[in-house]
C-alpha positions in Angstrom: 42.5 24.8 135.2 46.1 25.9 135.8 46.0 28.1 132.6 42.9 29.8 134.0 44.4 30.9 137.4 43.0 27.9 139.3 39.5 28.0 138.0 37.6 25.4 135.9 34.2 26.1 134.3 33.9 29.2 136.5 34.5 27.2 139.7 37.6 27.8 141.9 39.7 24.6 142.4 43.0 26.2 143.6 43.3 29.5 145.4 45.0 32.5 143.6 47.6 32.4 146.5 48.4 28.8 145.8 48.8 29.5 142.1 51.0 32.6 142.9 53.2 30.6 145.4 53.7 27.7 143.0 54.7 29.9 140.1 56.9 32.3 142.0 60.7 31.9 141.2 62.6 29.7 143.6 66.5 29.6 143.8 68.1 27.0 141.7 71.7 26.0 141.6 72.6 26.1 137.9 75.8 23.9 138.7 73.4 21.0 139.5 71.3 21.4 136.4 71.9 19.0 133.4 70.4 20.0 129.9 67.6 22.5 130.2 66.1 25.5 128.6 64.5 27.4 131.4 65.9 30.4 133.3 63.8 30.1 136.4 62.4 27.4 138.6 59.3 27.7 140.7 58.0 25.3 143.4 57.9 22.1 141.3 57.5 24.0 138.0 59.8 25.4 135.5 58.9 28.9 134.7 58.6 30.4 131.1 61.1 32.3 129.2 64.4 30.7 128.4 65.5 29.2 125.0 62.9 26.4 124.6 59.4 26.2 123.2 58.1 28.8 126.0 60.7 31.5 125.2 57.9 34.0 124.4 55.7 32.9 127.3 57.3 34.5 130.4 54.4 33.7 132.7 53.9 30.1 131.7 54.8 27.3 134.1 55.0 23.6 133.8 57.6 20.9 133.3 60.3 20.2 130.7 62.4 17.1 130.4 64.1 15.7 127.4 61.3 14.3 125.2 58.5 15.7 127.2 57.0 19.1 127.9 53.7 20.1 129.7 52.8 23.7 130.6 50.0 26.1 131.2 50.1 29.7 129.8 47.8 31.8 131.6 48.2 34.9 129.4 46.5 33.0 126.6 44.5 30.5 128.8 46.1 27.7 127.0 47.7 24.4 128.2 49.8 22.0 126.3 51.3 18.5 126.9 53.6 16.4 124.7 55.2 13.1 125.9 57.4 11.0 123.7 57.2 7.2 124.0 60.7 6.8 122.2 63.6 8.9 123.2 66.5 8.6 120.6 69.2 10.6 122.3 69.4 12.8 125.5 70.1 16.3 124.2 68.1 19.5 123.5 67.7 18.6 119.7 65.0 16.2 121.0 62.7 19.1 121.6 62.7 20.1 117.9 59.7 18.1 117.3 57.9 19.5 120.4 58.4 23.0 119.1 57.0 22.0 115.6 53.9 20.4 117.0 53.4 23.3 119.6 53.6 25.9 116.8 51.3 24.0 114.5 48.6 23.8 117.4 49.1 27.5 118.0 48.7 28.2 114.3 45.4 26.2 114.0 43.9 27.7 117.2 44.8 31.3 116.1 47.0 31.7 119.2 49.5 34.5 118.9 52.5 35.5 121.0 53.3 39.1 121.8 56.8 40.2 121.6 
């Protein structure tokens, strides 16, 4: 539903205005951020771009934390969620497996990213 601009099965669940508000960049103090890959923060969502799995998805929005990532990509009408039940260490290398799983799913579904 989030990847489709607030619609599910051709039925509006969230208004376009609410989706636009939630995905608009908000000010973030980088001094307070720990380990993260995103460049921009929205109202409750991390916004695409950055160095992580969503680097080629500037319009995506969701959540990234060490060992977990969930997002909606409206450009491709695609949503993805990955939650680890065992976190070995708290650093960005934990997202390596996430990138591998995401890229395999994209490959199987025939989803491509434009540069």
